[in-house]
N, C-alpha and C positions, 0 to 999 in steps of 0.2 A: 589243582596243583595237588590239591592235601599238605605234604609236606617243602616242599616248594617255595622260595622265596623271593630266585631269581631265576629265574627259564631266557638264557637264553641260544635263540635256534637261524641257522644258518646268517647267521651276524658278516657281513665284509664291507669293511672298508678299502675306495679306492680316494688317494689326490694323484689326480693327472692320469699319469701310464702307470704311476706304481701303486698297485694293491699290496696295502697292510695288512690288512685279515681275510681270509679265506673260508667260509662258509661253515664259522666257528657252531658252536652247538655248546652248550655249560648247564647244568642245577646246583643249585647255590642251595641245599637245605636247612632246616630252623637247626641251628645251634652249632653250626657245621663252618668251618678255616681249611677256604682252599688258597693255597701259595702256586703261585704263578711265577715261573723259572725263566726263562733261556736267556739266549744274546741281545745286548743294544736294538734296537731294528725290528724284535723279533717282534713285535703285535701287542705286548702286554699292557702297555698300556693302556695306550690306543680302546684293548677292548674294552678298559676300565669306565675312560670317558665318554665313547659309548654306551656302556648303562645310564650310567645318567646323565646323557642328553650334552654333556657338553660339546661330543661329539656327534652329527649322528651318522649314523647309520648311510653304507649305501647300496645293501640289498637286509632284508633280515629286521628282526627281530626280541627286543626287550621285551618279557613279561615279570614286571611285578606285581605281587596281592592281583588282585580287579586290574592293574592297568596294564594292558600290555598296548604298542609303540616301536613299531616303522620311521624309515626315513623317511624325505619327502620332504617337500617344501612348508614349509609354518605356516599356518595361516593362525591364526588368533584364533580359533579350537585348539589349534595344536599346541600351541604358545601357552597356554592353561594346560595343558594336559599332562607336559612338561612339567610346571611347577609345581604341579600334583601328584607325580614321579621322582622327584628331585626332594620331599618333604617327607623322601617312606628312605632318599638313602641317605647316610650320611659319608664323606668322601674329605678324605688324608692326604696332600699332596707331596711329594718334596721338600720343597718350599716353605716355611710356616703361611706364609699371605698373613699374617696380624695387621692392625690396622694401627698405623705404630702411634697415630692419636689418643689412642684408647687404653688404656688399664688390661691388666687379665681381663676380670670381670665382665671390662665393660666387652671388649673383645667376644664373650664366653656369653654373654647376653646378647649381645645385639644380632644374635638371626631370628632368636623370636621377637624381638622388640619391631624387625624385621615387616614383618607376617600383619601388623595390623594394629590397630591404637591402644591396648592396653589400659584401664582401668590403672588405677594406683592400687587396690586389692590386686590385682595381675603383674603387676610391674611387680614387686613386692613379693607375690610368687614367681616371677622367672628370676630376677635378685639371688633368691633361696635358691628355688637349683640350682641358679649357676653359683655359688658357691662353696653346696654341695657338690659338685661336680669339678672343681679346682680342688675340691678337700681328696676330693675320688684320686686319680692328678699327683696328689701328694704334696699341693701347690697351695694349701688355705694361708699363708705365708705370705705370698707372691699374690694378692687379692688385687695387693695397689699401685703395682711398679705397673710401667709401662715397655713394651716390649725390648727398647734397651737393653730395659737396665738384667735380659731376663740370658741362660746360658741356654745355646740350640736344645740342647734338651728340655730343656722348661717352658719356652717354646714350644717346641715341639707337640709339649703335653698341653698346655695353653689349646695346641689349637684342636684335638683330639677330642677335649669339654669342650668347648665352642662346636663340633661338629653331636655330636652330642646332645649338644642343648636341645637337641629340632628335637629327640629320642624319636631317630629312625627307625627302619625294622631291618637296614642290613651299610655294616660299617665295609667304606670302601680305602684301603692306603693301599700308596703306588710311594712304593719303596720310601719308604717316611723314614728309612734310619739314612739316605746318602747323603744328604748334607750334613750328618755332625761324627763329630770328634770322636775315634771310639772308645772313649773312655766318657761320650754322655751317649751312649748308644739303646747302653743294658734300660736306660732309665727310660725311655719312651718301649723297648720291648717287654715292659714290665707290663704298663700299664697294656697292652695290647695283651697278654696272655692269661691278668685277668680280668679283661670283656671273656677273651673266652671264656676259659676256666668256669669262674664268676655267677659269670653274666648273661655267659651265654648267644654272644652275639655271637648272629649268622656276618663271616668277613671274607671279605675278595682282599687279600695283597699279596702283593708281589713285588717282590723284595732277594736279595740273593744271601737274605739270612739261612744260614740252612743251619744254624744249629737250633731260632727258631724252631723250620719248619721239622725236622723233627722230634720237639716239645710237644706242640703244639696243635700242625696242622693237622687236616681228619683229612686230608688229597693232598696231591700234588700235581700242578701243572702244567710240561715241560713244555712249549711256548720254538718254534721253530722256523722261521720263515711266512707267518701269516696263522699255520692251526695252531693246534694242539696234539701234537707227537706224540703221547704220551698222555697214559694219564693213571693215577696209581696212588697209596696209599705208603705215610714218608718209607717204615719197616720194606716194602717193596721196591719201589724208589733207590734206596741204599745199600738197599741189597741187593741188588742186580739189575738194574733199568736193562728190557728189555732193548731199543732201538742206542746203536751207537753212537748216534746223534747224544744221546741222552746221557753216556757214560759218557762221551768226550769233555761235558760240560760241564758235566759236578765231579770227575779228574782233574780239570784244571783248575775249579769253587774250589774247588775241600780238603 
């Protein structure tokens, strides 16, 4: 796969008679950020959920590192393969999905602690990394706060730290700012920008934040009716999208 960290081939997803994804191909390279955008219901979030196997593809494959998986019945072996694949992928959703009974620090520690029975020394290492991640997202002083005491932007930053605690090879963001008030959006986008520019984390980002796309994205992919209708650099996309559907969408949101 050379420098490709995620390779999607022929991915389709059907719910009953409704086809959400239609034969999608997409490669994400090391250090690359791809912004995925389009109208509601065009298949953007479903693509991310299939990459992480929260949804089983109806057809096609997802390849991450040396693991290549398709849809089909979840045998015991298949479930273990999916578990191993998910260890490579961090995902941040629209809603924060933090554990309300845990502090911010405990939420960030929950993933690594849940993968086995760590020794006292290993637990100390997990705690130290969680504290470092909270500091990285600007929340070192909120470690002992429960989610109810945090703003939406702070909760989403904890969710990002929690995903990073598993040391993923790639991050998926599914409209991470859509549930936030406008004044809190910048907090989360700032963390995502640092992940991309300072840590060179490969990222697939579903978002309508076109300012973020202009500044951070290496490529943009416009979804329309279950397919990638157009793919280009931000300069090409904003400078003159080729497809009329893309131009119409951009004109409506810019």
